N, C-alpha and C positions, 0 to 999 in steps of 0.2 A: 056734449054740452056746448051750447051756442054762446058766442061772444055777445054779451049784452051791455058790458061796461059798468056793471053794478057791483060785482063781487071783488074782493081783494085780488083774486087770481086774474080777473079780467083787467084790472088796473095795472097789475104787474106786467101782463102781456102787452098792453098798450104802451107802457113806459119803456119797455125794452125792444120795441119794434118786432114783437113776436110774429112769426108767420109759420104756416104749416110746413114742417121739415120734410124734405124729400128723403126717401129711404135709399141710401146709396152705400156701396162698400167704401170704407175709409181705412186708411193705414196710419199707424203710429209712426211719427218721425224719429222716435228714439229706437224702438225695437224692430221697426219695419214689418210688423205683423198686422194682419187684418184685425180691426178692433171695433168695439162699441164706442159711441160718442157721447160725452157728457157736456152739458152747457154749464159753465161756471162764470160768476161775476168777478171780473178783475178790475172793476172801477174802484175809485178811492172812497166811495161811500158818501156820508154826510160831510158837507163843507160849509164854510162861511167866508164870504169875500166882501169886505167893506159893508157889513151888515146884511148883505143879501145871502140867504141860505138856499141850499139845494142838495140834491143827491146825484152823484155821478154813478152811472151804471154802464158797464162795458161787458156785455155777454160775449164769451168766446167759446168755441168748441175745442175740447181737449179729449185725448184718448182716455178711456176708462182704465186701461192697463198701467200706463206710466204717467198720465197727467200731462203729456206733451202735446204739441201741435199735431193736428191731423192732416193727412195728405190724401188727395184723390187717387193717386197711383203710387205704388211702392217705389222707393228709391232703388236705383240699380247699384250693385256693388262695384266699387272702384277697383277691387282686386281682379275682377274678370277682364277689365280693359287692360291692365298691366300685363297679364299673361299672354296676350296676343301680340305684344310688341316684339 
């Protein structure tokens, strides 16, 4: 489907700075496992400030398994470093 700026989905993609996502391996910062990525809106939503209205949108990537931040590489265990000392 082409982006033509007329449908509600096109408007949402433009408002959130949507771009074609590159497919990469991502890792959950909580469980340190490879995970699927979901995009969630953590913005405050509708607001009014001195009569001016707007909508705050903050799209962030989170892991599908735990809902936590995603990392490009898995974290190394701290226990492995302690065993070598």
